[in-house]
Steps between C-alpha positions, in 0.01 A plus 500: 500500500403432858176592678637823642615618160165422345326693777726805445443489121127485563523803726696695235246406235203593713659830604577583137152416385315699768732802480388585147248790472141378484589131552270451797209671323548294186520181697191581706305589179607172337400303809158669513444432133597132539269463800212661306554267205517193728180599682325589172586161351389329821155667521425527132702237304276527196488880489120522505444738795410860448743766638302580817441132585864420428628786719277381787612138459867604492456710814339208675775258393761749613336521843499118525863493405587759768305303760689184410831682539394638841392153613832351390683769693290436811577127479869561447514743796314246722759233411789715614 
């Protein structure tokens, strides 16, 4: 299979996946849950924080993550 055929098969697969009812919502929910787990494990690896403290720490870590993504985009845009 050459590169063009692989690309077309990938398009077919992606189109099939995203055309199913609720596919985008399920994927978004799974992505949010994975991000929450990653941030939770990052800020409280031992599981000792209380719920309010944990929520605040996760929110802070999420803000830092978003800032890092914005900075990376700015740098990329400046290079172009």
